[in-house]
N, C-alpha and C positions, 0 to 999 in steps of 0.2 A: 552406708553412710550418706549423708546429704551431699548431693553432687555440687561441684563447682560449675557455674554457668558462664559461658563465654559467647560473645556475639562477634560475627565478622560479616563484612560485605564481600561477596564473591567478586573477584576482578577489580577490587578497589579497597578503599578504606572507609571506615565509618566517618560521617561528616564531623569534622573538627569543630569543637566549641559549640556544637548544636545537639550533641548526643548525651542523653542522660539515662541512667538505669534506675528502675524502681522495683519494689517488691523482691528484694534480694537478688537483683539482676535478672529476674524472670521476665521483666518488661523492659523493652528498649523503646525510648521516647526520643523522637527527632523533632526539634522545633524549627520553625521557619523553613518548611519543606520547599525544595525546588525540583525542577525536572531532573537535575543531575542525581537526585536521591533515588531515582528509579533503579531497580535491579533486584538481585537475589540476596537476601540476608539469611545467614545461617546461625541458628542457635545450637550450641554444643553443650551437652551436660555430661560431666565426667566425674567418676569417683574411683575408688580403689578396685572396684569390681568390673569396670568397663566404661564405655561411653556410648552415647547416642546423639543424633542430631536431626534437625528438621530445617528444611529450606522454605523460606517464605518469600514469595514473589511480590514486589511492590511496584505498582505503576502509578506515576504521578500524572494526573490529568491537568490541563491548563487551558483556560479560555483563550481565544485569540488575543495576541498583543502585538504591538507594532515593533518591528526591528527598524524599519525606516518608514515613517509616515509620509504619505504624499504631500507635496507642497503646491500651493497655488502658483500659477504661471500667468504672466501678462505678456502676450506676444503680439507682434505686428504682422499683418499679412505677408506671407512669403518666408517668415522665420520658421525655424525648426524648434520643436519643444519636446522634452522628454519627461514623462511622469513615471515616478518610481513608487511602487507599493510593495513593501516587504513586511510580511507578518509571519508569526509562528504560533504554535500552540500544540496541544496534544488532545485529541487527534489533530493532525496538520490541517489548518484551515484552507478552504477553497477560496481563491481570489477571483472576483469577477469585476469587469469594467463596464460602466454604463455612461452614456453621454445624454444628459438631460432626461434621465430615467429610462433610457432605451439601451439594451445590451449592445455592446460593440462587437 
């Protein structure tokens, strides 16, 4: 008999309101993907004679983006200043500091 197909995300739930099934549930479609969608997805096929499954590993790559972008400072001599640069991405970006084009 034709199997019933079911999809699960291991260790979590399928993305709510962004998950669609196509081709009689043989295709799982996720729209507006985010880094949180990375993980292992399991496709399970079951009928009266048994079941089988396959695990698909999904990795979401992301270009660097600002968590906290640096802000300009105007300081007087003798004052203290703090520059904060927080970025994320996958792979994790390397942050480097330069002063007038010269590495600090």
